[in-house]
Structure formats: structure tokens, C-alpha cells
C-alpha positions in Angstrom: 94.3 91.2 66.4 92.8 90.2 69.7 91.7 86.6 69.2 88.8 84.7 70.0 87.9 83.3 73.7 86.3 80.3 74.5 85.8 79.6 78.9 85.4 75.9 79.3 87.2 72.8 78.2 84.4 70.5 78.4 82.6 68.7 75.3 81.4 72.4 74.2 84.8 74.3 74.6 86.9 71.6 72.7 84.2 71.2 69.6 84.6 75.3 69.7 88.3 75.3 69.4 88.4 72.7 66.9 85.5 74.9 64.8 87.5 77.9 65.2 91.4 76.6 65.0 89.7 74.6 61.6 89.1 77.9 60.1 93.0 79.5 60.8 91.8 81.2 63.7 94.3 80.3 67.2 91.4 81.0 69.8 92.0 81.6 73.9 90.8 78.4 75.6 90.6 78.9 79.3 89.9 76.2 81.8 89.4 75.5 85.8 91.0 72.4 85.4 94.2 71.2 84.1 93.6 69.0 81.4 90.4 69.3 78.9 87.3 67.0 78.8 85.0 68.9 81.3 82.8 67.3 84.4 81.3 64.5 82.3 84.8 63.5 80.4 86.8 64.4 83.4 90.2 63.7 82.7 93.0 61.7 85.3 96.5 63.3 86.4 98.4 61.8 83.8 100.1 58.8 85.8 96.8 57.7 86.4 96.5 54.2 85.0 92.5 53.0 85.1 91.1 52.7 81.8 89.1 54.9 79.7 86.5 51.8 80.1 86.5 51.7 83.8 86.5 55.8 83.9 83.6 56.4 81.6 81.8 53.2 81.4 79.9 53.1 77.9 80.7 56.6 77.3 84.6 55.7 76.8 84.9 55.7 73.2 83.3 59.6 73.4 86.0 60.8 75.9 88.2 59.0 74.0 87.1 61.0 71.3 86.8 64.4 72.9 89.9 64.2 74.8 91.9 63.2 71.2 90.6 66.3 69.5 91.6 68.4 72.5 95.2 66.9 72.4 95.5 67.2 68.4 94.5 71.5 68.6 97.8 71.9 71.0 100.0 73.8 69.1 96.9 75.1 67.2 95.5 76.9 70.3 96.2 79.0 73.5 95.2 76.3 76.3 95.8 78.1 79.8 94.3 75.4 82.3 93.9 75.4 85.7 92.7 79.1 85.1 89.8 80.3 86.9 87.6 83.1 85.3 86.2 84.8 88.3 85.2 88.4 86.7 84.4 90.2 83.5 84.4 93.8 82.3 85.4 96.1 80.5 85.7 93.8 77.3 88.4 91.5 79.2 88.2 89.1 81.9 89.6 88.6 85.3 91.7 85.3 85.5 92.9 83.8 88.0 95.9 81.8 86.9 99.2 80.3 89.2 98.5 82.8 91.9 98.5 85.8 89.3 95.2 87.7 88.2 95.5 88.2 84.4 93.2 90.4 82.0 92.6 88.5 79.6 90.7 91.1 76.6 88.4 89.2 73.6 87.0 90.2 70.5 84.1 87.0 70.4 83.4 85.3 73.5 82.3 81.8 73.6 80.8 81.1 77.3 81.0 76.9 77.8 80.7 77.0 81.3 78.9 73.9 81.9 76.5 72.8 84.6 76.8 72.1 88.7 74.3 69.7 91.0 71.1 71.3 91.6 70.9 70.1 95.1 68.1 70.1 97.5 69.2 70.2 101.3 67.8 67.0 103.9 68.8 66.8 107.4 72.3 66.0 108.0 73.8 66.8 104.6 76.3 68.9 106.0 77.3 66.4 107.9 81.6 64.3 106.9 80.8 62.0 104.0 77.9 64.0 102.3 78.8 64.8 98.7 76.9 65.8 95.6 76.8 63.0 92.8 79.3 65.9 91.2 81.7 65.6 94.0 81.6 61.8 94.2 82.4 61.6 90.4 85.1 64.0 90.9 86.4 61.6 93.8 86.7 58.7 91.4 87.8 60.2 87.8 90.2 62.4 89.0 91.3 60.9 92.7 91.1 57.7 91.7 89.0 56.8 95.4 85.4 56.4 96.0 84.1 58.6 98.6 83.4 55.8 101.6 83.1 52.0 101.8 79.4 52.0 101.7 78.0 54.7 100.2 73.9 55.6 99.5 73.2 57.9 96.2 70.1 59.8 96.2 67.9 62.0 94.4 67.1 61.9 90.7 67.8 62.2 87.4 70.3 60.2 84.5 72.8 61.2 86.7 72.2 59.4 89.9 72.2 56.1 87.6 75.3 57.1 86.0 77.1 57.3 89.1 75.9 54.5 90.5 77.3 52.5 88.0 80.7 53.8 88.1 80.8 53.5 91.3 79.8 49.8 91.3 82.1 49.2 88.0 84.6 50.7 89.7 84.3 47.6 92.7 82.7 50.4 95.5 79.7 49.2 97.3 76.8 50.8 96.6 74.0 50.0 99.3 71.1 51.7 97.5 70.1 53.7 95.0 67.2 56.3 96.3 65.4 57.6 93.2 62.8 60.3 94.2 60.6 59.6 91.1 58.7 57.0 90.3 58.5 54.3 88.0 54.9 55.2 86.8 56.8 59.2 85.9 59.1 57.5 84.2 56.8 54.6 82.1 54.5 57.8 81.3 58.0 59.8 79.8 58.4 56.6 77.2 57.1 58.6 74.1 59.0 61.2 74.5 62.0 59.5 75.2 61.5 56.8 72.9 63.1 60.1 70.2 66.5 59.3 71.1 66.3 55.5 71.2 69.8 55.3 71.6 70.2 57.3 75.1 67.1 55.8 76.4 68.5 51.8 75.9 72.3 53.2 77.6 69.9 54.6 80.8 67.9 51.5 80.8 71.1 49.3 80.5 72.9 51.1 83.7 69.4 50.1 85.8 69.9 46.5 84.3 73.2 46.5 84.6 72.7 48.0 88.6 70.0 45.5 89.0 72.2 42.4 87.8 74.8 42.8 90.7 72.4 42.9 93.3 72.7 47.2 93.6 69.4 48.0 95.7 67.2 50.4 93.3 64.0 52.1 95.6 61.9 54.1 93.4 59.7 56.8 95.0 61.8 57.0 97.5 61.8 60.1 99.3 65.0 61.0 101.7 64.4 62.1 105.5 67.6 62.7 106.6 71.0 62.0 106.8 71.9 59.8 109.9 75.0 60.3 111.6 76.9 61.5 114.6 80.5 63.0 114.2 80.4 61.5 110.5 77.9 59.6 107.9 76.2 56.7 109.5 73.3 55.9 107.4 70.4 57.7 105.5 66.5 57.2 106.6 64.1 57.8 103.7 60.2 57.3 103.2 58.3 55.0 100.3 54.9 54.4 100.0 54.1 55.4 103.7 56.6 53.4 105.3 60.3 54.5 106.9 63.3 52.9 106.1 67.1 53.4 107.1 70.2 52.1 105.1 73.3 52.1 106.8 76.1 53.5 104.5 79.2 55.5 105.3 79.0 58.3 102.6 76.3 59.7 100.5 76.4 60.9 97.0 73.2 63.7 96.5 71.6 65.7 94.2 68.5 66.6 91.5 69.6 66.6 88.1 71.7 69.4 87.4 71.6 73.1 87.3 73.4 75.5 84.6 75.9 77.8 85.6 75.1 81.4 84.4 77.0 83.5 86.9 79.8 84.5 84.2 76.8 85.3 81.4 75.0 86.9 84.1 78.0 89.7 84.8 78.9 89.6 81.1 74.9 91.4 80.4 72.9 88.6 79.0 69.4 88.9 79.2 67.8 86.0 80.9 64.3 84.4 81.1 62.4 81.7 83.0 62.5 78.4 81.5 59.3 76.3 82.9 60.8 73.2 81.8 64.3 73.6 83.9 62.7 75.7 86.3 65.2 78.0 86.4 66.3 81.3 84.5 68.6 81.1 81.9 70.6 83.2 79.4 68.6 83.8 76.2 70.5 82.4 72.9 69.2 82.1 69.8 69.5 78.8 67.5 73.4 79.5 66.7 74.4 80.3 70.2 73.8 84.1 69.7 73.3 86.0 73.1 71.5 88.8 73.5 75.1 90.7 73.7 76.7 91.3 70.3 79.9 89.1 69.9 79.0 87.1 73.0 78.1 83.5 72.4 76.2 80.6 74.5 77.3 76.5 74.1 76.3 73.7 76.2 74.6 72.7 79.9 76.0 76.1 80.8 72.8 78.2 78.6 70.4 75.0 79.5 70.6 71.7 80.1 70.7 69.5 77.5 73.5 67.0 77.5 77.1 65.9 76.4 76.3 65.2 72.9 74.0 68.3 72.5 76.8 70.2 73.9 79.6 69.4 71.1 76.5 70.1 68.8 76.3 73.5 70.5 79.9 74.4 70.6 80.9 73.6 67.2 77.5 76.1 66.0 78.2 78.7 68.2 81.8 78.8 66.6 80.4 78.8 63.0 77.9 81.8 64.6 81.0 83.5 65.7 82.6 83.4 62.1 79.9 84.3 60.5 79.7 87.4 62.2 83.5 88.2 61.4 82.8 87.5 57.7 83.9 84.1 57.6 82.5 81.4 55.2 81.5 78.7 57.1 79.6 75.3 55.5 76.0 76.5 55.5 74.7 73.2 55.2 77.0 71.7 58.7 75.1 74.7 60.6 71.9 73.8 59.5 72.6 70.2 60.3 73.7 71.1 63.7 70.5 72.9 64.5 68.5 70.2 63.6 70.1 67.8 65.6 69.6 70.7 69.0 66.5 71.4 68.1 65.9 67.3 67.9 67.2 66.3 71.1 64.6 69.0 73.1 61.9 66.8 73.3 63.9 63.4 74.7 64.7 66.8 77.0 61.6 67.2 78.5 60.6 63.1 78.8 63.7 63.2 80.9 62.2 66.0 83.1 58.7 63.9 83.1 60.4 60.8 84.2 62.8 62.5 86.9 60.7 65.1 88.0 61.7 68.0 90.3 60.1 67.2 94.0 58.3 70.4 94.3 56.8 69.4 97.7 60.1 69.9 99.0 60.0 73.5 100.3 56.8 72.8 102.1 58.1 69.9 103.9 61.8 71.5 104.7 61.8 71.8 108.6 62.4 74.7 109.8 65.9 73.4 111.4 67.1 72.5 108.4 70.2 74.5 107.3 69.9 75.5 103.7 72.9 78.1 103.8 76.1 76.3 104.9 78.4 78.9 104.2 75.9 81.2 106.1 74.5 78.6 108.3 71.4 80.0 107.6 68.1 77.8 108.3 64.7 77.5 106.2 62.8 79.0 109.2 65.3 81.9 109.3 64.1 82.6 105.9 60.9 82.1 106.5 60.5 84.0 109.1 62.7 86.9 107.0 59.7 86.9 104.3 57.0 86.9 107.1 58.5 89.7 108.9 59.5 92.2 105.7 57.3 90.6 102.9 60.4 89.7 100.6 59.6 88.6 97.6 62.6 89.0 95.5 65.1 86.2 95.7 67.9 89.1 96.0 66.0 91.1 98.4 65.8 87.7 100.9 69.5 87.6 100.2 70.0 91.2 101.2 68.3 90.8 104.3 69.7 87.4 105.6 73.0 86.9 103.9 71.5 84.0 102.3 73.8 83.3 99.2 76.4 85.6 100.2 79.2 83.3 101.0 81.8 81.1 99.8 79.6 79.1 97.0 77.7 82.5 95.8 74.4 80.7 95.8 75.5 77.5 93.8 74.8 74.8 96.4 71.7 77.0 98.0 70.7 79.1 95.8 67.7 76.7 94.2 66.4 75.9 97.7 66.2 79.2 98.9 64.4 80.3 95.8 62.3 77.3 96.5 61.5 78.3 100.0 60.8 81.8 99.1 58.2 81.4 96.4 56.3 78.9 98.7 56.6 81.3 102.0 55.1 84.0 99.8 52.9 82.2 97.6 54.3 82.8 94.4 55.3 80.6 91.2 58.7 80.1 91.8 59.4 81.8 88.2 58.4 85.2 90.1 60.4 85.7 92.4 64.0 86.1 90.7 67.1 84.7 90.6 70.3 85.4 92.2 72.5 88.1 90.4 76.1 87.3 89.3 78.5 89.2 91.7 82.1 89.2 91.0 83.9 87.2 92.2 81.7 84.5 90.6 84.2 81.8 92.7 86.6 82.2 95.6 89.6 84.2 94.5 92.6 84.2 97.2 93.4 87.8 98.9 97.1 87.0 98.3 96.4 87.7 94.7 93.8 90.2 95.0 96.7 92.6 97.5 99.5 92.4 95.3 99.0 94.7 92.4 102.5 93.8 91.1 100.5 90.4 89.9 97.9 92.0 87.9 99.1 92.2 84.6 97.4 92.4 80.9 97.6 89.2 79.5 99.3 87.8 75.9 96.0 87.2 74.5 96.4 91.0 73.1 99.7 90.7 71.6 
């Protein structure tokens, strides 16, 4: 019998695999990373000697628990690390693994693809030494190094302070944390954020720790440009009508996270615009069922709710898969998981109030600003295309300008391009569409595609 397949071995994927294995199934768990854990609990190479406390800070206990759960499943699941799902068609996934392309059939599929940085470009963001916040985390956790000797972290959202804490804790010199949100925003969000007091206190503790260790925190900071010649040399920003510059040799930037939805798109899921997250997200019910029978969505890949919620959603989606196969599950447990997920949503609204998206970014972006790095498309070119053609849909703009056609498939530029389009044509961002997923959803080497002998049916069907 074709086993269920899980894409993504982060918190959602690991808990889904654990639940399926507990009911006697042997799921296939596919993940791009060499070891399970996902981005937030990314595991270093086996020979790496830094402690979990040094790597994950206050999240160390949860990281250790998730890693232990993944390790305990070794003989009960078919874990396929270093494997990239780049296409889906005909009831099977196309997977790049070890330089070869496999077709992995599935009967029941849980998509737990996680999230990535939501980036709003500034002049200079293409300089060497400019990273996303997530990229800065990868360097620290997986490669054991900082992105620079004197680092500025800027943008907004909880990840901003978590990365700053992790860097400072590891001994890196954090020159400044530039938060575009104001203190007034965070105070106004307190009633909603108090619905999850332990999480709120954790965030407050990061800020207090940074201040105690003399890390400069600037709220209400609007980045103007990343300064430099051949590489990053500083950051210029505005606060309260004054322009300031901070010297640094590296920058980590991001405005919270965006869901990785390309695979759900290729699989035929229905999408709807989410005003809170300012993004089109695949539809799912409280149990994780998508609009496509037999396809389940879990974790941040279907909407940003955080690592704890991802674990609950992963388990709940696995129980939904089992229910739909006629397998008896613990109904009380299923209800409890749904209640936990529902209970965290007010806190999520609080986070958006505390760290609001800078909706004036598009109006302020200079025409010379490079928006799409892959195709070297500027904000001015996008505006001119809208003006000259009347384009009011992001896929139409993509066809006319090539924005989002490069290596990243719109992961880096999609949010910014959509914001610019909405502003240029005078429509709400939710009405200008979303970049449709295209295969390959991530780059695949020609060597794998051009050799028919490497294309084979995975043993998953056996």
C-alpha cells in the first residue's frame, strides 16, 4: 500500500510523522535539510560542538525534545533528508535526491513546508554582507559563524529580537537592532498578547537581556539604505525626523515571515486572501484538511502561527489523515489540539499589532531600487510597466516585466513587487493576485533533468 508522505521535517512534520507512526503507519518524511528540526530548530552537523543552550537559547528544551522525537522515529519512518520536492503532478512528487530525480507517489500527503523571510528591499540590499534574518540564523546554527564582526539587524517582528539574542549570546557584536515598529504599537498590542503570557514574557526577556548587555535598540526606525562600496559598511536610517548612520560590516533584515505556499499551489489548493498576514494562503479547516481530498496542510506553510502551533497542527493533520482512512483516533486529543490552535490566534493578531507591516513602503521606494535581484528589475521599471500597460494583476506584471521569473521564483521579490503593483494601480493588495507557483519551485540542476536514466520510481510505492 502506498504510504502517506510528509513534506518538511520541522516541528509540524516531525509531530505528524510521530502521530502516524504511533498508529502503525510508516510515512515517508521528505526534507531538504540533512537533519530534522526545520528552520527554527535547525540542527548543526553531527560533529558540531556548541551546546543546545548556546544555539537555541530559551528554546533549547523544545529543540532537544523535537530532535529526540525525530531520532526516536528512525526505524519507524522512511526519512529522506537532503531531498528537494520541486514539482507535483499525477499523484506523485518529483524529488531531487543525491543528484537524481525520484517520483514519490503518495496516498495521503501532509504539506509542512514552513516559512521564509518577508523581505522589503532597501537601497544597498544587494551588497555582499546583506542577509535575511533567516540567513543569519542559518550561518549561526548550521555553520557556526556570524555573518560579520559588527552586525546590524533590522526590520520588525519577533524573529528580529530572537536573532539578535542568539547572535549576542554566541559572542557576536550586535551593533544595533533597528525595529520599524514603535513602542506605542507594542503597548497597544498588550491586551491581545496577554492571551499567551509565557510567550509574551519570553519576548520581553529577550529585549531586557539585550539592553542589559548594552545592545542598542532603536524603535520606530525606518531604514533608508545600506551603505557601502564593495560590501556593507553601514546602515542609514531615519527616526523621529532625524537621519542617523551606524557603522557595520553585515546586515540581517526582514519583516516577520511569509508562508511557503508554492507546493500547495502546484497541488491545486484553493487560496484566499488573509488580511492579517497580508497574503494569499491555502484554505484549510480546523483539522488541517485542504480543499483537495487527501491533502493536509500543517504549520507555518499555511499561515504563520509559530513553532508551538506548528507542532499541534502537525499532529492534528496526521489525525485527520487517519480519520479519513477510517482509523480510530483519540477524539478528545483531536479536539484539544484544535482548541489550542484556536486559542493562539488572538496572540497572533496581537503580534501583527505590535509589529505592523510598513504599508507605506511602496510609496517611499525609490525608482532606482532593485526589487528583483535575479532579473535586476527596479521599482521604477515596475511602475512604468503598470503605467504603460494598465497591468493590475501580479502574474500579468510578471509576464510583462520578468519580475519573479528568476532563480528564487518570487520568494525574495514577490512581496515587494505585489506591494508596488497595488500602490501603482491604486488597488488593495489583496486584489492584485498572487504569484502562481511554477515548477521547479526551487532550482534543480540541468544535470539531473537532462539524464533520463536518473528518473526512476521511488521505492515508496513498494
